[in-house]
ZAMARGU-4260 file (C-alpha; in steps of 0.2 Angstrom, whole numbers, plus 5000, padded with zeros to 4 digits):
<rodrens>
0) 4879/4172/4967 | 4872/4177/4984 | 4881/4190/4994 | 4885/4184/5012 | 4884/4196/5027
5) 4903/4197/5028 | 4905/4201/5010 | 4891/4214/5011 | 4900/4223/5025 | 4916/4222/5016
10) 4908/4230/5000 | 4900/4244/5011 | 4918/4248/5018 | 4925/4249/5000 | 4911/4260/4994
15) 4913/4271/5010 | 4931/4273/5006 | 4927/4278/4988 | 4914/4291/4993 | 4925/4299/5006
20) 4940/4301/4996 | 4945/4319/4993 | 4957/4329/4983 | 4972/4336/4993 | 4972/4354/4987
25) 4954/4359/4988 | 4947/4345/4999 | 4932/4341/4987 | 4925/4324/4986 | 4931/4315/4971
30) 4915/4303/4970 | 4903/4318/4968 | 4904/4318/4949 | 4900/4299/4948 | 4885/4299/4960
35) 4872/4305/4947 | 4865/4291/4935 | 4864/4294/4917 | 4847/4292/4907 | 4842/4274/4907
40) 4833/4275/4891 | 4848/4282/4881 | 4861/4271/4889 | 4853/4255/4896 | 4870/4246/4896
45) 4876/4258/4910 | 4864/4249/4922 | 4872/4232/4918 | 4889/4238/4924 | 4900/4233/4939
50) 4908/4247/4950 | 4924/4246/4941 | 4916/4249/4924 | 4910/4266/4931 | 4928/4272/4931
55) 4933/4263/4915 | 4919/4272/4906 | 4925/4289/4913 | 4942/4285/4906 | 4935/4280/4890
60) 4923/4294/4886 | 4934/4308/4892 | 4951/4316/4888 | 4966/4308/4898 | 4970/4325/4905
65) 4953/4330/4910 | 4948/4332/4928 | 4935/4318/4927 | 4948/4306/4920 | 4961/4311/4934
70) 4947/4308/4947 | 4942/4291/4939 | 4961/4285/4939 | 4962/4290/4958 | 4946/4281/4962
75) 4950/4266/4952 | 4966/4264/4961 | 4957/4266/4978 | 4944/4253/4973 | 4958/4240/4968
80) 4968/4243/4984 | 4953/4242/4996 | 4945/4227/4987 | 4961/4217/4988 | 4963/4221/5006
85) 4947/4211/5010 | 4950/4192/5008 | 4931/4188/5009 | 4928/4197/4992 | 4932/4188/4976
90) 4946/4193/4965 | 4941/4208/4954 | 4940/4206/4935 | 4956/4210/4926 | 4948/4218/4910
95) 4932/4226/4905 | 4916/4216/4901 | 4915/4210/4883 | 4899/4220/4881 | 4907/4236/4886
100) 4910/4251/4874 | 4929/4248/4877 | 4927/4230/4869 | 4914/4234/4856 | 4923/4249/4849
105) 4941/4244/4851 | 4952/4246/4837 | 4965/4233/4832 | 4979/4243/4836 | 4971/4249/4853
110) 4963/4233/4861 | 4959/4243/4877 | 4956/4260/4871 | 4953/4268/4888 | 4955/4286/4883
115) 4951/4288/4865 | 4936/4297/4858 | 4921/4285/4854 | 4912/4285/4837 | 4899/4299/4836
120) 4885/4286/4837 | 4891/4279/4853 | 4895/4295/4862 | 4890/4295/4881 | 4896/4303/4896
125) 4901/4300/4914 | 4889/4307/4927 | 4890/4325/4932 | 4892/4331/4950 | 4876/4330/4961
130) 4880/4346/4970 | 4868/4352/4984 | 4860/4369/4981 | 4867/4382/4993 | 4850/4391/4994
135) 4839/4391/5009 | 4823/4381/5008 | 4808/4391/5003 | 4792/4391/5014 | 4782/4382/5009
140) 4794/4368/5004 | 4797/4369/4985 | 4791/4355/4974 | 4803/4341/4971 | 4812/4344/4955
145) 4820/4329/4946 | 4836/4334/4938 | 4841/4322/4924 | 4859/4323/4919 | 4861/4334/4903
150) 4867/4325/4888 | 4885/4328/4883 | 4891/4336/4899 | 4907/4327/4900 | 4911/4323/4882
155) 4928/4323/4875 | 4936/4340/4872 | 4936/4345/4854 | 4952/4349/4844 | 4960/4366/4843
160) 4950/4379/4834 | 4954/4395/4825 | 4956/4411/4835 | 4943/4424/4835 | 4948/4440/4827
165) 4934/4449/4835 | 4937/4449/4853 | 4952/4443/4863 | 4949/4436/4880 | 4962/4435/4894
170) 4970/4418/4896 | 4969/4419/4915 | 4952/4422/4923 | 4952/4424/4942 | 4935/4418/4949
175) 4930/4417/4967 | 4912/4415/4970 | 4913/4403/4985 | 4915/4384/4986 | 4929/4375/4976
180) 4941/4386/4966 | 4936/4387/4947 | 4948/4377/4935 | 4957/4387/4923 | 4948/4389/4906
185) 4960/4384/4893 | 4957/4389/4875 | 4941/4399/4877 | 4946/4412/4864 | 4940/4401/4850
190) 4927/4407/4837 | 4909/4403/4839 | 4905/4390/4827 | 4892/4377/4822 | 4899/4364/4834
195) 4898/4376/4848 | 4880/4379/4845 | 4877/4360/4845 | 4886/4358/4861 | 4875/4372/4869
200) 4859/4364/4861 | 4863/4347/4867 | 4866/4353/4885 | 4851/4363/4887 | 4840/4350/4879
205) 4844/4339/4894 | 4842/4351/4907 | 4827/4351/4919 | 4812/4361/4912 | 4804/4375/4922
210) 4788/4369/4931 | 4780/4387/4929 | 4774/4400/4941 | 4772/4394/4959 | 4756/4394/4970
215) 4762/4409/4980 | 4760/4428/4980 | 4744/4430/4970 | 4731/4443/4972 | 4716/4437/4982
220) 4705/4452/4983 | 4698/4455/4966 | 4680/4451/4962 | 4672/4447/4946 | 4667/4465/4941
225) 4685/4471/4945 | 4692/4457/4934 | 4682/4464/4919 | 4688/4482/4923 | 4706/4476/4924
230) 4706/4467/4907 | 4697/4482/4898 | 4709/4494/4905 | 4724/4484/4899 | 4715/4482/4882
235) 4711/4500/4879 | 4726/4509/4887 | 4735/4521/4875 | 4752/4529/4879 | 4756/4548/4877
240) 4758/4546/4858 | 4741/4538/4857 | 4747/4521/4853 | 4736/4506/4859 | 4749/4495/4867
245) 4737/4480/4868 | 4740/4477/4850 | 4756/4469/4854 | 4748/4457/4866 | 4734/4453/4853
250) 4747/4449/4840 | 4753/4434/4849 | 4744/4418/4843 | 4732/4410/4855 | 4739/4393/4851
255) 4758/4393/4850 | 4772/4381/4853 | 4785/4392/4862 | 4800/4382/4867 | 4803/4380/4885
260) 4787/4388/4890 | 4779/4381/4906 | 4762/4378/4898 | 4755/4374/4881 | 4736/4377/4883
265) 4728/4392/4872 | 4729/4409/4880 | 4726/4426/4874 | 4720/4443/4880 | 4703/4440/4870
270) 4701/4423/4879 | 4704/4430/4896 | 4692/4445/4893 | 4679/4432/4887 | 4682/4422/4903
275) 4680/4437/4914 | 4663/4442/4906 | 4657/4424/4908 | 4663/4424/4926 | 4673/4409/4922
280) 4686/4412/4936 | 4681/4405/4953 | 4695/4414/4962 | 4705/4430/4959 | 4721/4419/4960
285) 4716/4410/4945 | 4713/4426/4935 | 4729/4433/4942 | 4739/4418/4936 | 4731/4418/4919
290) 4736/4437/4917 | 4754/4434/4922 | 4755/4419/4911 | 4749/4429/4897 | 4762/4442/4899
295) 4775/4428/4901 | 4770/4421/4885 | 4771/4438/4876 | 4789/4441/4883 | 4795/4424/4876
300) 4786/4428/4859 | 4795/4445/4856 | 4814/4449/4857 | 4821/4460/4871 | 4824/4477/4865
305) 4810/4477/4852 | 4795/4489/4853 | 4782/4476/4855 | 4792/4468/4869 | 4792/4486/4877
310) 4774/4487/4875 | 4771/4471/4884 | 4781/4476/4899 | 4772/4493/4900 | 4756/4484/4901
315) 4762/4471/4914 | 4769/4486/4925 | 4752/4494/4923 | 4743/4478/4928 | 4755/4477/4943
320) 4750/4494/4948 | 4732/4491/4947 | 4733/4476/4958 | 4744/4484/4971 | 4738/4490/4988
325) 4738/4508/4982 | 4732/4507/4964 | 4733/4523/4953 | 4717/4532/4948 | 4711/4535/4930
330) 4716/4543/4919 | 4731/4531/4919 | 4746/4541/4912 | 4764/4539/4916 | 4780/4546/4909
335) 4790/4531/4916 | 4780/4517/4909 | 4773/4515/4927 | 4790/4511/4934 | 4792/4517/4952
340) 4809/4526/4949 | 4811/4542/4939 | 4826/4536/4930 | 4835/4520/4925 | 4853/4515/4920
345) 4863/4528/4911 | 4851/4542/4916 | 4850/4540/4935 | 4861/4550/4946 | 4867/4546/4964
350) 4858/4553/4978 | 4873/4562/4984 | 4876/4571/4967 | 4879/4589/4969 | 4868/4593/4954
355) 4850/4596/4958 | 4840/4584/4948 | 4825/4573/4949 | 4835/4558/4943 | 4845/4556/4959
360) 4839/4539/4964 | 4854/4527/4967 | 4866/4525/4981 | 4884/4517/4982 | 4879/4505/4996
365) 4864/4495/5002 | 4854/4505/5015 | 4844/4497/5029 | 4836/4513/5036 | 4817/4513/5038
370) 4815/4495/5032 | 4814/4477/5039 | 4825/4465/5031 | 4817/4448/5027 | 4822/4432/5019
375) 4811/4431/5004 | 4797/4439/4994 | 4783/4430/4985 | 4775/4439/4971 | 4765/4434/4956
380) 4771/4416/4957 | 4789/4421/4959 | 4799/4418/4975 | 4813/4432/4977 | 4828/4429/4988
385) 4845/4436/4991 | 4857/4435/4976 | 4843/4432/4964 | 4844/4440/4947 | 4829/4450/4941
390) 4822/4460/4926 | 4815/4476/4933 | 4805/4490/4925 | 4816/4503/4916 | 4808/4520/4917
395) 4818/4526/4902 | 4816/4511/4890 | 4803/4498/4894 | 4810/4487/4880 | 4827/4485/4890
400) 4822/4480/4907 | 4835/4484/4921 | 4846/4469/4925 | 4850/4468/4944 | 4855/4456/4958
405) 4846/4456/4974 | 4856/4462/4989 | 4842/4464/5001 | 4823/4459/5003 | 4814/4471/5014
410) 4798/4478/5020 | 4796/4497/5020 | 4794/4505/5037 | 4789/4522/5031 | 4772/4529/5034
415) 4766/4529/5016 | 4774/4512/5011 | 4773/4503/5028 | 4773/4485/5026 | 4775/4484/5007
420) 4789/4473/5000 | 4804/4479/4990 | 4821/4474/4985 | 4838/4483/4985 | 4847/4478/4969
425) 4864/4481/4961 | 4862/4488/4943 | 4871/4480/4928 | 4872/4491/4913 | 4869/4485/4895
430) 4881/4490/4881 | 4869/4503/4874 | 4869/4511/4892 | 4888/4514/4891 | 4900/4525/4882
435) 4913/4516/4873 | 4925/4516/4858 | 4917/4513/4841 | 4929/4498/4839 | 4923/4489/4855
440) 4916/4472/4853 | 4902/4465/4865 | 4897/4447/4869 | 4880/4441/4866 | 4869/4447/4881
445) 4884/4455/4890 | 4881/4467/4904 | 4892/4476/4916 | 4893/4478/4934 | 4891/4495/4941
450) 4892/4504/4958 | 4874/4509/4958 | 4862/4502/4970 | 4843/4506/4969 | 4828/4501/4979
455) 4813/4495/4969 | 4795/4491/4975 | 4791/4473/4971 | 4778/4479/4958 | 4794/4484/4947
460) 4797/4465/4945 | 4796/4458/4928 | 4803/4441/4930 | 4818/4431/4937 | 4833/4429/4926
465) 4851/4423/4928 | 4868/4431/4925 | 4884/4421/4924 | 4902/4427/4927 | 4914/4424/4912
470) 4923/4408/4918 | 4907/4399/4922 | 4897/4405/4907 | 4910/4398/4895 | 4910/4381/4904
475) 4892/4378/4906 | 4874/4383/4911 | 4867/4386/4929 | 4859/4372/4938 | 4841/4374/4945
480) 4834/4384/4954 | 4846/4397/4948 | 4841/4395/4930 | 4830/4385/4918 | 4830/4384/4899
485) 4820/4399/4892 | 4825/4411/4905 | 4835/4426/4900 | 4853/4423/4903 | 4867/4436/4903
490) 4886/4436/4905 | 4897/4449/4914 | 4915/4451/4912 | 4919/4469/4917 | 4914/4483/4928
495) 4908/4500/4920 | 4912/4516/4928 | 4899/4528/4921 | 4908/4543/4929 | 4925/4540/4920
500) 4917/4530/4906 | 4929/4516/4907 | 4928/4497/4908 | 4938/4487/4921 | 4940/4468/4919
505) 4934/4460/4935 | 4947/4449/4943 | 4938/4445/4960 | 4920/4440/4957 | 4918/4437/4975
510) 4917/4455/4978 | 4902/4457/4966 | 4890/4446/4975 | 4881/4449/4992 | 4892/4445/5007
515) 4880/4432/5014 | 4882/4422/4998 | 4901/4422/4998 | 4901/4411/5014 | 4891/4397/5006
520) 4899/4382/4999 | 4895/4387/4981 | 4885/4400/4971 | 4877/4395/4955 | 4884/4378/4951
525) 4884/4373/4933 | 4880/4359/4921 | 4897/4358/4911 | 4899/4359/4892 | 4910/4345/4885
530) 4922/4360/4881 | 4922/4378/4884 | 4910/4388/4872 | 4913/4406/4868 | 4898/4418/4866
535) 4895/4427/4849 | 4903/4444/4848 | 4894/4459/4841 | 4899/4477/4837 | 4893/4492/4846
540) 4874/4494/4846 | 4878/4512/4840 | 4889/4506/4825 | 4875/4501/4814 | 4866/4511/4801
545) 4850/4510/4811 | 4850/4523/4825 | 4844/4517/4842 | 4838/4528/4856 | 4848/4524/4872
550) 4858/4534/4886 | 4875/4527/4880 | 4885/4532/4864 | 4901/4532/4855 | 4915/4541/4863
555) 4921/4556/4854 | 4940/4559/4850 | 4943/4567/4867 | 4933/4555/4878 | 4939/4540/4868
560) 4957/4544/4870 | 4955/4546/4889 | 4944/4532/4892 | 4954/4519/4882 | 4970/4525/4891
565) 4962/4520/4908 | 4956/4504/4900 | 4974/4499/4895 | 4980/4504/4912 | 4966/4495/4922
570) 4966/4479/4912 | 4951/4480/4900 | 4954/4469/4884 | 4972/4467/4878 | 4974/4483/4868
575) 4984/4499/4871 | 4982/4516/4864 | 4994/4529/4856 | 5001/4541/4869 | 4996/4556/4858
580) 4978/4551/4861 | 4980/4545/4879 | 4987/4562/4884 | 4970/4571/4880 | 4958/4575/4894
585) 4940/4579/4895 | 4936/4597/4899 | 4929/4593/4916 | 4945/4584/4920 | 4955/4599/4914
590) 4945/4611/4925 | 4948/4600/4940 | 4966/4598/4937 | 4968/4617/4935 | 4959/4620/4951
595) 4970/4608/4960 | 4986/4616/4953 | 4980/4633/4959 | 4976/4626/4976 | 4993/4618/4977
600) 5001/4634/4971 | 4993/4644/4985 | 4998/4632/4998 | 5016/4632/4992 | 5016/4651/4992
605) 5010/4652/5009 | 5023/4640/5016 | 5040/4646/5021 | 5053/4641/5008 | 5064/4626/5013
610) 5082/4629/5016 | 5092/4616/5005 | 5106/4607/5013 | 5124/4610/5007 | 5124/4593/4998
615) 5108/4597/4990 | 5114/4614/4985 | 5129/4606/4977 | 5119/4594/4967 | 5108/4607/4961
620) 5122/4617/4955 | 5129/4602/4947 | 5113/4598/4938 | 5112/4615/4930 | 5128/4611/4921
625) 5120/4595/4913 | 5113/4597/4896 | 5094/4597/4894 | 5086/4579/4892 | 5078/4575/4876
630) 5059/4571/4876 | 5060/4554/4868 | 5041/4550/4870 | 5030/4545/4855 | 5019/4560/4860
635) 5034/4572/4856 | 5038/4562/4840 | 5020/4564/4834 | 5022/4583/4835 | 5017/4587/4853
640) 5002/4599/4856 | 5000/4603/4838 | 4996/4585/4834 | 4982/4583/4847 | 4968/4588/4835
645) 4972/4573/4824 | 4974/4561/4839 | 4967/4543/4837 | 4966/4528/4848 | 4967/4510/4842
650) 4968/4493/4851 | 4982/4481/4848 | 4975/4465/4839 | 4975/4449/4849 | 4988/4441/4838
655) 5000/4456/4842 | 4996/4458/4860 | 5000/4440/4864 | 5019/4443/4860 | 5021/4456/4874
660) 5024/4455/4893 | 5008/4457/4904 | 5005/4465/4921 | 5005/4451/4934 | 4990/4459/4943
665) 4978/4463/4928 | 4985/4451/4915 | 4985/4465/4902 | 4998/4471/4890 | 5012/4482/4899
670) 5011/4499/4890 | 5022/4514/4893 | 5021/4531/4885 | 5040/4531/4880 | 5055/4520/4880
675) 5066/4520/4895 | 5078/4535/4895 | 5093/4525/4902 | 5101/4541/4909 | 5118/4539/4918
680) 5118/4546/4936 | 5134/4555/4937 | 5142/4554/4955 | 5147/4569/4965 | 5165/4576/4964
685) 5178/4567/4973 | 5196/4569/4978 | 5210/4562/4967 | 5221/4548/4974 | 5236/4559/4973
690) 5228/4572/4984 | 5222/4558/4996 | 5240/4552/4997 | 5247/4569/5001 | 5234/4571/5015
695) 5239/4554/5023 | 5258/4559/5023 | 5254/4575/5031 | 5244/4567/5045 | 5258/4555/5049
700) 5271/4569/5048 | 5261/4579/5061 | 5260/4563/5072 | 5279/4562/5073 | 5281/4580/5078
705) 5288/4586/5062 | 5276/4600/5061 | 5265/4605/5046 | 5278/4614/5037 | 5292/4601/5039
710) 5299/4595/5022 | 5309/4580/5017 | 5303/4562/5015 | 5293/4553/5027 | 5299/4535/5032
715) 5282/4526/5035 | 5291/4510/5039 | 5302/4517/5053 | 5308/4505/5067 | 5295/4503/5080
720) 5307/4505/5094 | 5311/4523/5089 | 5293/4528/5091 | 5288/4535/5108 | 5277/4524/5117
725) 5262/4530/5126 | 5261/4524/5144 | 5244/4520/5151 | 5239/4527/5168 | 5238/4514/5182
730) 5222/4506/5187 | 5213/4508/5203 | 5219/4491/5209 | 5237/4494/5205 | 5236/4511/5214
735) 5228/4502/5230 | 5242/4489/5230 | 5256/4502/5229 | 5249/4511/5244 | 5247/4495/5254
740) 5265/4491/5250 | 5271/4509/5254 | 5263/4508/5272 | 5267/4490/5275 | 5249/4484/5275
745) 5252/4471/5263 | 5260/4460/5277 | 5245/4461/5289 | 5235/4445/5290 | 5217/4444/5296
750) 5214/4431/5310
</rodrens>
């Protein structure tokens, strides 16, 4: 039936009431997650629905206690209330349409199955939030990206799963990365199983695909002859050991079907070389793009950490150097894989380090000296902005590129580098770049936040990646443009202190990202899974039979004991260590403690001795009479110093740790070196009641004039009249009145 003008106005008012409704606690719009349409080919019946069915579907396809079900219930109530308040609108339907899933799949015992799980063949989902990106628009404007809703993003939660015996996760995760607070992740410590893999696969299958390298930042000053020289140089380059690295590029098939690659046309080093000799490329930008896509294809073909992958990255870095404003001159040799920095994670030292070394390259803060801060850098088809995550060339191990987050984009203002772009990044360490106990488990693609910041020229860029903090990584995948399927994706759960070799679980993620991003509405929003999915866990990379070359390692007995003690106190994992192991210190800490003790002793000797008060002296004398206290610690029970050579450290298993109290700040098991001593504090000596009574009688006897030596009984209840009364001296007024009466002045009247 046609809609009148009055009805149209009323309907618009109802829709406006629905879209403007917000939650009370965090002031978020409830309708956001219902604004994005589902795939029309997969669920055509969704487009035949009336507005009430939107909320009925959300109640049908999601758990009753889920956030989307709660929001649907609230909005359904608002719809019914607002609709009934407008008499020009017809009466709303009292039940779902006969063609709806609620009717088609209803059971006999549940005719209106509003919150049950549908059969597998009919699973669908409510629309996910259509959040706005918090990133500033690029220049030129980016190509419009159609973001289809991922399949399975709001599926009903699965049943409880078995607990993972490998790695325990804290039941409380405090996440603060701007925007609305993160909901608590419940039950995220389940084991990774086939169902979890399918959930991830289905979500990523529906995510927007990457459109490839952009049309910006390409080299435009390479002639045809120079193109040939560049390809030949890459093809013939040999490292210090004489290995021809281009063999790894040539091993990648010319025609391949690599998942999530932005192009499918044939491409190889031989093909690019043939095209350059035939002068196929009309512009240097076209040649530059093909070379970058060739390196991209090889990076997706090999696994990170393998030797061929490292060879590809060395050749890519050499190509960046050859096409830079100041290219190197032959012969092309480098001990850092052509990376700009002399040392990478695990090897680099801070600039303020007291030890003279060529590896001093990092700082503990972002510097703005001798540089001009800019909004973005366009290089080889990538647009780099604040807070982007990057792979950067690692001078120590090209196969493991540096994981870093951009804190500043800048132009060098120094004489030699003036005008050249660079980035200041915060380094994240890989497990093999840390020292850790042999028993520690790591999540797949886990990295650790450090306090190291480094400046990289833009030629060190390998590619853009993504890194998620724990709560969001377990709940979903980043939305574009922060991440696309096929990009490397990491997860971070803790900080790593490379000086003390300890891990500290991150509680406030807001402190880990650039300050400018914290003020935005939301940073790295996600497409949610239908339930939290836990990454796989792996043992230490040094625990296998195959030895790897990396700057990290397994802590020895001394370092392990000290490092794990700090972990337990600071809140890493849920384990504790034996006190015998925890009391051991590394040699450098022993030396520092000894020096501090000597300094304190010299200061104490130079200061004049303090004179104790009488009360303190009495207590000191009394304390000497007490028996010596027994050392009731486990350290003493284990044998004291003689047992330190056999000290070991072990973490409490999760099934044991969950039965103990936890620290309210770190949410970790409370651990003490010894049970409480429960000593009774003896009060100081006091007079007896008999003696106090004697003193009271003595004072009363003296007050009655009996003298201190008078004997006999004291009548403390004597008649009040027998006691001498003490007369009070007259007041000034009384004295004045007496004088006036004496001299007859009290009769004088004043006229």
